[in-house]
C-alpha positions in Angstrom: 40.5 8.1 -12.7 41.9 4.8 -13.6 39.9 1.6 -14.2 40.8 -1.7 -12.6 42.1 -3.4 -15.8 44.6 -0.5 -16.5 45.6 -0.5 -12.8 46.3 -4.3 -12.6 48.5 -4.5 -15.7 51.6 -2.6 -14.3 51.5 -3.8 -10.7 54.2 -6.3 -9.7 51.9 -9.3 -9.2 48.3 -10.5 -8.8 47.4 -12.8 -6.0 44.4 -14.8 -4.7 42.1 -13.2 -2.2 42.7 -14.6 1.3 41.1 -18.0 1.7 40.3 -18.3 -2.0 42.6 -20.2 -4.4 43.1 -18.7 -7.8 42.3 -21.0 -10.8 44.8 -20.4 -13.6 43.1 -21.6 -16.9 44.5 -22.3 -20.3 41.8 -20.1 -21.9 39.7 -17.2 -20.6 36.7 -19.4 -19.9 35.3 -20.9 -16.7 35.1 -24.4 -18.2 38.6 -24.4 -19.6 41.2 -26.8 -18.1 43.4 -25.5 -15.3 47.1 -24.9 -15.9 49.1 -27.5 -13.8 52.4 -25.6 -13.6 53.6 -24.9 -10.0 54.3 -21.1 -9.6 55.0 -18.5 -6.9 53.9 -15.3 -8.6 51.3 -14.2 -11.2 52.2 -11.2 -13.4 49.5 -9.7 -15.7 50.4 -9.5 -19.4 47.0 -8.5 -20.9 43.3 -8.0 -20.1 40.4 -9.5 -22.0 37.1 -8.5 -20.4 36.9 -10.1 -17.0 40.1 -12.1 -17.5 43.8 -11.4 -17.1 46.4 -13.2 -19.1 49.2 -13.9 -16.6 52.8 -15.0 -16.7 53.5 -17.7 -14.1 56.8 -17.0 -12.3 59.0 -19.0 -10.0 60.6 -17.7 -6.7 63.4 -16.1 -8.8 60.9 -14.4 -11.1 61.7 -16.7 -14.0 58.8 -17.2 -16.4 57.3 -20.7 -16.3 54.4 -20.4 -18.6 51.1 -18.5 -19.2 47.5 -18.7 -18.3 44.3 -16.8 -17.6 42.7 -15.8 -14.2 39.4 -14.2 -13.7 39.9 -10.8 -12.1 36.2 -9.7 -11.8 32.9 -11.6 -11.5 29.5 -10.0 -10.9 31.1 -6.6 -10.1 33.3 -8.1 -7.4 37.1 -8.1 -7.6 38.4 -11.7 -7.6 42.1 -10.9 -7.0 44.4 -8.8 -4.9 47.8 -7.4 -5.9 51.3 -6.6 -4.8 53.0 -3.4 -5.7 56.4 -4.6 -4.6 58.6 -7.6 -5.5 
């Protein structure tokens, strides 16, 4: 058995659930400011509780910066993922 945090780290990218925008924050807190960088892909770098530290990537997979997204809230998964580039 593998838990969600261990599963999400090696997948290609994390994505917002359909119809729900993903808020990329500067810290792993709901009240933290949002990152303002335009990006195409989110790639997990680390897990801290209910939060994923992500690298923001452009369309050519070049890193643009980092931020935090909430992957779980009240036992509900808040993101989806892509296994392929």
